[in-house]
Structures are given as C-alpha cells and as structure tokens.
PDB file of N, CA, C, O and CB in Angstrom:
ATOM      1  N   MET A   1     -28.649 111.797  79.380  1.00  0.00           N
ATOM      2  CA  MET A   1     -28.891 113.411  79.768  1.00  0.00           C
ATOM      3  C   MET A   1     -29.935 113.121  80.760  1.00  0.00           C
ATOM      4  O   MET A   1     -29.059 112.967  81.611  1.00  0.00           O
ATOM      5  CB  MET A   1     -29.462 114.581  78.430  1.00  0.00           C
ATOM      6  N   MET A   2     -31.021 112.906  81.423  1.00  0.00           N
ATOM      7  CA  MET A   2     -31.574 112.699  82.253  1.00  0.00           C
ATOM      8  C   MET A   2     -30.901 112.451  83.074  1.00  0.00           C
ATOM      9  O   MET A   2     -30.943 113.322  83.942  1.00  0.00           O
ATOM     10  CB  MET A   2     -32.274 112.125  82.118  1.00  0.00           C
ATOM     11  N   LYS A   3     -29.914 111.269  83.401  1.00  0.00           N
ATOM     12  CA  LYS A   3     -30.058 110.718  84.210  1.00  0.00           C
ATOM     13  C   LYS A   3     -28.813 111.956  84.907  1.00  0.00           C
ATOM     14  O   LYS A   3     -28.844 111.982  86.137  1.00  0.00           O
ATOM     15  CB  LYS A   3     -30.005 109.091  83.997  1.00  0.00           C
ATOM     16  N   GLY A   4     -28.083 112.642  84.446  1.00  0.00           N
ATOM     17  CA  GLY A   4     -27.158 113.856  84.812  1.00  0.00           C
ATOM     18  C   GLY A   4     -28.239 114.929  85.464  1.00  0.00           C
ATOM     19  O   GLY A   4     -27.710 115.948  85.908  1.00  0.00           O
ATOM     20  N   GLY A   5     -29.552 114.852  85.574  1.00  0.00           N
ATOM     21  CA  GLY A   5     -30.620 115.733  85.528  1.00  0.00           C
ATOM     22  C   GLY A   5     -30.638 116.738  84.973  1.00  0.00           C
ATOM     23  O   GLY A   5     -30.727 117.823  85.546  1.00  0.00           O
ATOM     24  N   LEU A   6     -30.556 116.577  83.724  1.00  0.00           N
ATOM     25  CA  LEU A   6     -30.788 117.474  82.529  1.00  0.00           C
ATOM     26  C   LEU A   6     -32.180 117.216  81.960  1.00  0.00           C
ATOM     27  O   LEU A   6     -32.554 116.045  81.895  1.00  0.00           O
ATOM     28  CB  LEU A   6     -29.690 117.231  81.396  1.00  0.00           C
ATOM     29  N   TRP A   7     -32.810 117.983  81.631  1.00  0.00           N
ATOM     30  CA  TRP A   7     -34.211 117.739  80.522  1.00  0.00           C
ATOM     31  C   TRP A   7     -34.170 118.921  79.456  1.00  0.00           C
ATOM     32  O   TRP A   7     -33.321 119.812  79.436  1.00  0.00           O
ATOM     33  CB  TRP A   7     -35.945 117.859  81.429  1.00  0.00           C
ATOM     34  N   SER A   8     -35.211 118.775  78.592  1.00  0.00           N
ATOM     35  CA  SER A   8     -35.636 118.859  77.393  1.00  0.00           C
ATOM     36  C   SER A   8     -36.629 119.513  77.672  1.00  0.00           C
ATOM     37  O   SER A   8     -37.422 119.221  78.567  1.00  0.00           O
ATOM     38  CB  SER A   8     -35.811 117.790  76.674  1.00  0.00           C
ATOM     39  N   PRO A   9     -36.716 120.727  76.742  1.00  0.00           N
ATOM     40  CA  PRO A   9     -38.167 121.443  76.782  1.00  0.00           C
ATOM     41  C   PRO A   9     -39.296 120.970  75.721  1.00  0.00           C
ATOM     42  O   PRO A   9     -40.457 121.379  75.713  1.00  0.00           O
ATOM     43  CB  PRO A   9     -37.950 123.029  76.508  1.00  0.00           C
ATOM     44  N   ARG A  10     -38.730 120.026  74.825  1.00  0.00           N
ATOM     45  CA  ARG A  10     -39.655 119.466  73.583  1.00  0.00           C
ATOM     46  C   ARG A  10     -40.413 118.629  74.362  1.00  0.00           C
ATOM     47  O   ARG A  10     -40.031 118.170  75.438  1.00  0.00           O
ATOM     48  CB  ARG A  10     -38.910 118.633  72.252  1.00  0.00           C
ATOM     49  N   GLN A  11     -41.660 118.380  73.763  1.00  0.00           N
ATOM     50  CA  GLN A  11     -42.952 117.627  74.305  1.00  0.00           C
ATOM     51  C   GLN A  11     -42.682 116.164  74.161  1.00  0.00           C
ATOM     52  O   GLN A  11     -43.059 115.424  75.069  1.00  0.00           O
ATOM     53  CB  GLN A  11     -44.357 118.012  73.470  1.00  0.00           C
ATOM     54  N   ASP A  12     -42.203 115.775  73.348  1.00  0.00           N
ATOM     55  CA  ASP A  12     -41.897 114.426  72.759  1.00  0.00           C
ATOM     56  C   ASP A  12     -40.809 113.522  73.803  1.00  0.00           C
ATOM     57  O   ASP A  12     -40.948 112.301  73.867  1.00  0.00           O
ATOM     58  CB  ASP A  12     -41.180 114.707  71.167  1.00  0.00           C
ATOM     59  N   ILE A  13     -39.740 114.214  74.595  1.00  0.00           N
ATOM     60  CA  ILE A  13     -38.667 113.976  75.140  1.00  0.00           C
ATOM     61  C   ILE A  13     -38.913 114.658  76.465  1.00  0.00           C
ATOM     62  O   ILE A  13     -39.390 115.788  76.574  1.00  0.00           O
ATOM     63  CB  ILE A  13     -37.523 114.379  74.341  1.00  0.00           C
ATOM     64  N   GLY A  14     -38.524 113.820  77.532  1.00  0.00           N
ATOM     65  CA  GLY A  14     -38.208 114.303  78.465  1.00  0.00           C
ATOM     66  C   GLY A  14     -38.648 113.580  79.365  1.00  0.00           C
ATOM     67  O   GLY A  14     -38.523 112.391  79.071  1.00  0.00           O
ATOM     68  N   SER A  15     -39.385 113.860  80.913  1.00  0.00           N
ATOM     69  CA  SER A  15     -39.678 113.209  81.856  1.00  0.00           C
ATOM     70  C   SER A  15     -41.501 113.463  82.312  1.00  0.00           C
ATOM     71  O   SER A  15     -42.080 114.486  81.944  1.00  0.00           O
ATOM     72  CB  SER A  15     -38.546 113.626  82.881  1.00  0.00           C
ATOM     73  N   LEU A  16     -42.179 112.431  83.094  1.00  0.00           N
ATOM     74  CA  LEU A  16     -43.112 113.664  84.103  1.00  0.00           C
ATOM     75  C   LEU A  16     -43.007 114.095  84.843  1.00  0.00           C
ATOM     76  O   LEU A  16     -43.920 114.785  85.295  1.00  0.00           O
ATOM     77  CB  LEU A  16     -43.977 113.667  84.586  1.00  0.00           C
ATOM     78  N   GLU A  17     -41.556 113.945  85.591  1.00  0.00           N
ATOM     79  CA  GLU A  17     -41.388 114.963  86.296  1.00  0.00           C
ATOM     80  C   GLU A  17     -41.183 116.728  86.349  1.00  0.00           C
ATOM     81  O   GLU A  17     -41.534 117.619  87.123  1.00  0.00           O
ATOM     82  CB  GLU A  17     -40.711 114.507  86.617  1.00  0.00           C
ATOM     83  N   GLN A  18     -40.377 116.650  85.008  1.00  0.00           N
ATOM     84  CA  GLN A  18     -39.884 117.781  84.583  1.00  0.00           C
ATOM     85  C   GLN A  18     -40.981 118.729  83.603  1.00  0.00           C
ATOM     86  O   GLN A  18     -41.149 118.511  82.403  1.00  0.00           O
ATOM     87  CB  GLN A  18     -38.599 117.358  83.877  1.00  0.00           C
ATOM     88  N   LYS A  19     -41.613 119.713  84.307  1.00  0.00           N
ATOM     89  CA  LYS A  19     -42.538 120.383  82.556  1.00  0.00           C
ATOM     90  C   LYS A  19     -41.703 121.963  82.867  1.00  0.00           C
ATOM     91  O   LYS A  19     -41.150 122.584  83.774  1.00  0.00           O
ATOM     92  CB  LYS A  19     -45.248 120.593  82.571  1.00  0.00           C
ATOM     93  N   PHE A  20     -42.022 122.058  81.601  1.00  0.00           N
ATOM     94  CA  PHE A  20     -41.631 123.655  81.439  1.00  0.00           C
ATOM     95  C   PHE A  20     -42.677 124.633  80.901  1.00  0.00           C
ATOM     96  O   PHE A  20     -43.312 124.466  79.860  1.00  0.00           O
ATOM     97  CB  PHE A  20     -40.437 123.812  80.442  1.00  0.00           C
ATOM     98  N   LYS A  21     -42.756 125.425  81.534  1.00  0.00           N
ATOM     99  CA  LYS A  21     -43.731 126.853  81.425  1.00  0.00           C
ATOM    100  C   LYS A  21     -43.593 127.837  80.257  1.00  0.00           C
ATOM    101  O   LYS A  21     -42.537 128.464  80.337  1.00  0.00           O
ATOM    102  CB  LYS A  21     -43.451 127.804  82.667  1.00  0.00           C
ATOM    103  N   LYS A  22     -44.124 128.064  79.509  1.00  0.00           N
ATOM    104  CA  LYS A  22     -44.233 129.761  78.716  1.00  0.00           C
ATOM    105  C   LYS A  22     -44.141 130.423  79.612  1.00  0.00           C
ATOM    106  O   LYS A  22     -44.576 130.095  80.716  1.00  0.00           O
ATOM    107  CB  LYS A  22     -45.537 130.353  77.914  1.00  0.00           C
ATOM    108  N   VAL A  23     -43.378 131.846  79.301  1.00  0.00           N
ATOM    109  CA  VAL A  23     -43.330 132.899  80.183  1.00  0.00           C
ATOM    110  C   VAL A  23     -43.491 134.278  79.161  1.00  0.00           C
ATOM    111  O   VAL A  23     -42.587 134.656  78.416  1.00  0.00           O
ATOM    112  CB  VAL A  23     -41.880 132.804  81.098  1.00  0.00           C
ATOM    113  N   TYR A  24     -44.370 134.716  79.243  1.00  0.00           N
ATOM    114  CA  TYR A  24     -44.724 135.973  78.470  1.00  0.00           C
ATOM    115  C   TYR A  24     -44.266 136.968  78.892  1.00  0.00           C
ATOM    116  O   TYR A  24     -45.158 137.452  79.589  1.00  0.00           O
ATOM    117  CB  TYR A  24     -45.929 136.268  78.343  1.00  0.00           C
ATOM    118  N   LEU A  25     -43.007 137.908  78.925  1.00  0.00           N
ATOM    119  CA  LEU A  25     -42.762 138.841  79.574  1.00  0.00           C
ATOM    120  C   LEU A  25     -43.347 140.153  79.591  1.00  0.00           C
ATOM    121  O   LEU A  25     -43.109 141.010  80.442  1.00  0.00           O
ATOM    122  CB  LEU A  25     -41.820 138.885  79.430  1.00  0.00           C
ATOM    123  N   ASP A  26     -44.445 140.319  78.206  1.00  0.00           N
ATOM    124  CA  ASP A  26     -45.205 141.528  78.076  1.00  0.00           C
ATOM    125  C   ASP A  26     -46.116 141.284  79.473  1.00  0.00           C
ATOM    126  O   ASP A  26     -46.481 142.369  79.924  1.00  0.00           O
ATOM    127  CB  ASP A  26     -46.110 141.660  76.497  1.00  0.00           C
ATOM    128  N   GLY A  27     -46.462 140.422  80.073  1.00  0.00           N
ATOM    129  CA  GLY A  27     -47.804 140.564  80.779  1.00  0.00           C
ATOM    130  C   GLY A  27     -47.080 140.451  81.907  1.00  0.00           C
ATOM    131  O   GLY A  27     -47.833 140.130  82.827  1.00  0.00           O
ATOM    132  N   ARG A  28     -45.617 140.602  82.367  1.00  0.00           N
ATOM    133  CA  ARG A  28     -45.172 140.551  83.949  1.00  0.00           C
ATOM    134  C   ARG A  28     -44.331 142.172  83.509  1.00  0.00           C
ATOM    135  O   ARG A  28     -43.982 142.925  84.418  1.00  0.00           O
ATOM    136  CB  ARG A  28     -43.893 138.756  84.641  1.00  0.00           C
ATOM    137  N   TYR A  29     -44.185 142.394  82.602  1.00  0.00           N
ATOM    138  CA  TYR A  29     -43.072 143.769  82.475  1.00  0.00           C
ATOM    139  C   TYR A  29     -43.573 144.705  81.959  1.00  0.00           C
ATOM    140  O   TYR A  29     -44.562 144.420  81.284  1.00  0.00           O
ATOM    141  CB  TYR A  29     -41.826 143.672  81.674  1.00  0.00           C
ATOM    142  N   SER A  30     -43.232 145.993  81.999  1.00  0.00           N
ATOM    143  CA  SER A  30     -43.451 147.176  81.172  1.00  0.00           C
ATOM    144  C   SER A  30     -42.313 147.196  79.522  1.00  0.00           C
ATOM    145  O   SER A  30     -41.211 146.700  79.759  1.00  0.00           O
ATOM    146  CB  SER A  30     -43.064 148.597  82.383  1.00  0.00           C
ATOM    147  N   LEU A  31     -42.402 147.450  78.744  1.00  0.00           N
ATOM    148  CA  LEU A  31     -41.703 147.594  77.902  1.00  0.00           C
ATOM    149  C   LEU A  31     -40.411 147.890  78.060  1.00  0.00           C
ATOM    150  O   LEU A  31     -39.571 147.196  77.488  1.00  0.00           O
ATOM    151  CB  LEU A  31     -42.162 148.214  77.327  1.00  0.00           C
ATOM    152  N   GLU A  32     -40.044 148.937  78.838  1.00  0.00           N
ATOM    153  CA  GLU A  32     -38.749 149.680  78.968  1.00  0.00           C
ATOM    154  C   GLU A  32     -38.605 148.878  79.894  1.00  0.00           C
ATOM    155  O   GLU A  32     -37.382 148.749  79.954  1.00  0.00           O
ATOM    156  CB  GLU A  32     -38.554 151.222  79.209  1.00  0.00           C
ATOM    157  N   GLU A  33     -39.091 148.187  80.738  1.00  0.00           N
ATOM    158  CA  GLU A  33     -38.314 146.875  81.729  1.00  0.00           C
ATOM    159  C   GLU A  33     -37.900 145.919  80.739  1.00  0.00           C
ATOM    160  O   GLU A  33     -36.731 145.537  80.792  1.00  0.00           O
ATOM    161  CB  GLU A  33     -39.406 145.958  82.944  1.00  0.00           C
ATOM    162  N   ILE A  34     -38.704 145.438  79.787  1.00  0.00           N
ATOM    163  CA  ILE A  34     -38.285 144.598  78.811  1.00  0.00           C
ATOM    164  C   ILE A  34     -37.133 144.425  78.060  1.00  0.00           C
ATOM    165  O   ILE A  34     -36.435 143.429  77.870  1.00  0.00           O
ATOM    166  CB  ILE A  34     -38.938 144.686  78.141  1.00  0.00           C
ATOM    167  N   GLU A  35     -37.015 146.170  77.459  1.00  0.00           N
ATOM    168  CA  GLU A  35     -35.792 146.410  76.879  1.00  0.00           C
ATOM    169  C   GLU A  35     -34.298 146.555  78.098  1.00  0.00           C
ATOM    170  O   GLU A  35     -33.086 146.634  77.899  1.00  0.00           O
ATOM    171  CB  GLU A  35     -36.124 147.843  75.998  1.00  0.00           C
ATOM    172  N   LYS A  36     -35.189 146.534  79.426  1.00  0.00           N
ATOM    173  CA  LYS A  36     -33.809 147.097  80.088  1.00  0.00           C
ATOM    174  C   LYS A  36     -32.989 145.316  80.372  1.00  0.00           C
ATOM    175  O   LYS A  36     -31.764 145.190  80.397  1.00  0.00           O
ATOM    176  CB  LYS A  36     -34.249 148.291  82.012  1.00  0.00           C
ATOM    177  N   LYS A  37     -33.787 144.335  80.522  1.00  0.00           N
ATOM    178  CA  LYS A  37     -33.591 142.908  80.704  1.00  0.00           C
ATOM    179  C   LYS A  37     -33.092 142.568  79.211  1.00  0.00           C
ATOM    180  O   LYS A  37     -32.522 141.482  79.319  1.00  0.00           O
ATOM    181  CB  LYS A  37     -35.026 142.059  81.238  1.00  0.00           C
ATOM    182  N   LEU A  38     -33.066 142.770  78.564  1.00  0.00           N
ATOM    183  CA  LEU A  38     -32.841 142.076  77.170  1.00  0.00           C
ATOM    184  C   LEU A  38     -31.295 142.801  77.387  1.00  0.00           C
ATOM    185  O   LEU A  38     -30.335 142.047  77.231  1.00  0.00           O
ATOM    186  CB  LEU A  38     -34.049 142.574  75.540  1.00  0.00           C
ATOM    187  N   ALA A  39     -31.057 144.032  77.691  1.00  0.00           N
ATOM    188  CA  ALA A  39     -29.791 144.343  77.585  1.00  0.00           C
ATOM    189  C   ALA A  39     -29.293 144.087  78.008  1.00  0.00           C
ATOM    190  O   ALA A  39     -28.196 144.509  77.641  1.00  0.00           O
ATOM    191  CB  ALA A  39     -29.401 145.000  77.575  1.00  0.00           C
ATOM    192  N   GLU A  40     -29.205 143.222  79.164  1.00  0.00           N
ATOM    193  CA  GLU A  40     -28.396 142.882  81.000  1.00  0.00           C
ATOM    194  C   GLU A  40     -28.441 141.738  79.972  1.00  0.00           C
ATOM    195  O   GLU A  40     -27.691 141.988  79.028  1.00  0.00           O
ATOM    196  CB  GLU A  40     -29.340 142.872  83.148  1.00  0.00           C
ATOM    197  N   TRP A  41     -28.912 140.875  79.886  1.00  0.00           N
ATOM    198  CA  TRP A  41     -29.029 139.543  79.422  1.00  0.00           C
ATOM    199  C   TRP A  41     -27.956 139.417  77.894  1.00  0.00           C
ATOM    200  O   TRP A  41     -27.492 138.325  77.565  1.00  0.00           O
ATOM    201  CB  TRP A  41     -30.828 139.249  79.143  1.00  0.00           C
ATOM    202  N   GLU A  42     -27.774 140.266  77.358  1.00  0.00           N
ATOM    203  CA  GLU A  42     -27.219 140.568  75.994  1.00  0.00           C
ATOM    204  C   GLU A  42     -25.934 140.579  76.360  1.00  0.00           C
ATOM    205  O   GLU A  42     -25.094 139.701  76.166  1.00  0.00           O
ATOM    206  CB  GLU A  42     -27.672 141.873  75.245  1.00  0.00           C
ATOM    207  N   ASN A  43     -25.773 141.992  77.098  1.00  0.00           N
ATOM    208  CA  ASN A  43     -24.486 142.129  78.057  1.00  0.00           C
ATOM    209  C   ASN A  43     -23.623 140.448  78.694  1.00  0.00           C
ATOM    210  O   ASN A  43     -22.456 140.100  78.515  1.00  0.00           O
ATOM    211  CB  ASN A  43     -25.210 143.111  79.586  1.00  0.00           C
ATOM    212  N   LEU A  44     -24.458 139.903  79.250  1.00  0.00           N
ATOM    213  CA  LEU A  44     -24.025 138.697  80.000  1.00  0.00           C
ATOM    214  C   LEU A  44     -23.577 137.544  79.003  1.00  0.00           C
ATOM    215  O   LEU A  44     -22.450 137.055  79.091  1.00  0.00           O
ATOM    216  CB  LEU A  44     -25.227 138.187  80.940  1.00  0.00           C
ATOM    217  N   MET A  45     -24.395 137.174  78.157  1.00  0.00           N
ATOM    218  CA  MET A  45     -24.279 136.361  76.699  1.00  0.00           C
ATOM    219  C   MET A  45     -22.722 137.258  75.996  1.00  0.00           C
ATOM    220  O   MET A  45     -21.828 136.494  75.630  1.00  0.00           O
ATOM    221  CB  MET A  45     -26.151 136.690  75.453  1.00  0.00           C
ATOM    222  N   HIS A  46     -22.502 138.524  75.862  1.00  0.00           N
ATOM    223  CA  HIS A  46     -21.369 138.583  75.278  1.00  0.00           C
ATOM    224  C   HIS A  46     -20.292 138.601  76.222  1.00  0.00           C
ATOM    225  O   HIS A  46     -19.203 138.645  75.651  1.00  0.00           O
ATOM    226  CB  HIS A  46     -21.346 139.596  74.461  1.00  0.00           C
ATOM    227  N   GLN A  47     -20.224 138.582  77.485  1.00  0.00           N
ATOM    228  CA  GLN A  47     -19.200 138.703  78.671  1.00  0.00           C
ATOM    229  C   GLN A  47     -19.263 137.059  78.699  1.00  0.00           C
ATOM    230  O   GLN A  47     -18.118 136.965  79.142  1.00  0.00           O
ATOM    231  CB  GLN A  47     -19.724 139.722  80.305  1.00  0.00           C
ATOM    232  N   LEU A  48     -19.560 136.085  78.616  1.00  0.00           N
ATOM    233  CA  LEU A  48     -19.588 134.636  78.897  1.00  0.00           C
ATOM    234  C   LEU A  48     -19.196 133.678  77.810  1.00  0.00           C
ATOM    235  O   LEU A  48     -18.477 132.706  78.038  1.00  0.00           O
ATOM    236  CB  LEU A  48     -20.890 134.285  79.299  1.00  0.00           C
ATOM    237  N   PHE A  49     -19.879 134.084  76.132  1.00  0.00           N
ATOM    238  CA  PHE A  49     -19.515 133.382  75.727  1.00  0.00           C
ATOM    239  C   PHE A  49     -19.199 133.925  74.246  1.00  0.00           C
ATOM    240  O   PHE A  49     -19.146 133.139  73.300  1.00  0.00           O
ATOM    241  CB  PHE A  49     -20.214 132.449  76.053  1.00  0.00           C
ATOM    242  N   VAL A  50     -18.973 135.420  74.074  1.00  0.00           N
ATOM    243  CA  VAL A  50     -18.266 135.832  72.493  1.00  0.00           C
ATOM    244  C   VAL A  50     -17.038 136.205  72.859  1.00  0.00           C
ATOM    245  O   VAL A  50     -16.801 136.887  73.855  1.00  0.00           O
ATOM    246  CB  VAL A  50     -18.959 137.147  71.540  1.00  0.00           C
ATOM    247  N   ARG A  51     -16.018 135.681  71.897  1.00  0.00           N
ATOM    248  CA  ARG A  51     -14.511 135.790  72.134  1.00  0.00           C
ATOM    249  C   ARG A  51     -14.291 137.765  71.533  1.00  0.00           C
ATOM    250  O   ARG A  51     -15.038 138.355  70.753  1.00  0.00           O
ATOM    251  CB  ARG A  51     -13.464 134.225  70.873  1.00  0.00           C
ATOM    252  N   LYS A  52     -13.367 138.186  72.052  1.00  0.00           N
ATOM    253  CA  LYS A  52     -13.196 139.361  71.776  1.00  0.00           C
ATOM    254  C   LYS A  52     -11.721 139.069  70.603  1.00  0.00           C
ATOM    255  O   LYS A  52     -10.616 138.657  70.956  1.00  0.00           O
ATOM    256  CB  LYS A  52     -13.046 140.306  73.291  1.00  0.00           C
ATOM    257  N   ARG A  53     -12.074 139.368  69.427  1.00  0.00           N
ATOM    258  CA  ARG A  53     -10.829 139.331  68.038  1.00  0.00           C
ATOM    259  C   ARG A  53      -9.512 140.027  68.613  1.00  0.00           C
ATOM    260  O   ARG A  53      -9.723 141.032  69.292  1.00  0.00           O
ATOM    261  CB  ARG A  53     -11.385 140.417  66.403  1.00  0.00           C
ATOM    262  N   LEU A  54      -8.885 139.843  68.531  1.00  0.00           N
ATOM    263  CA  LEU A  54      -7.288 140.677  68.724  1.00  0.00           C
ATOM    264  C   LEU A  54      -6.651 140.900  67.930  1.00  0.00           C
ATOM    265  O   LEU A  54      -5.580 141.470  68.139  1.00  0.00           O
ATOM    266  CB  LEU A  54      -6.315 140.221  69.365  1.00  0.00           C
TER     267      LEU A  54
END
C-alpha cells in the first residue's frame, strides 16, 4: 500500500513521512455550519456509494 502512495492513520502502521492530525470541528465551525457540512457529506456519500433499489 505504501509503495502505491497510500498510508494508514493507525499509529502502529505507516511511515515517518505521513502523519495524520485529528481535526475537531466544534472548534472550527458553529453548530449550524457543522450540521450543514455533515448533511452535504451524507448527500455526497449517498450519491457515490449507495445504490438505489429498483
């Protein structure tokens, strides 16, 4: 995976080159903005990954 340019957020796997940071949304956005962003991400996830039943 790492030869292909992919890394894992796990601490026991990975390389020294790639480090992941935790992001806390409540310190960055208001509650209204977080709700709007989560709705946008949920909508995008459904468009990309959820099949519609016929």
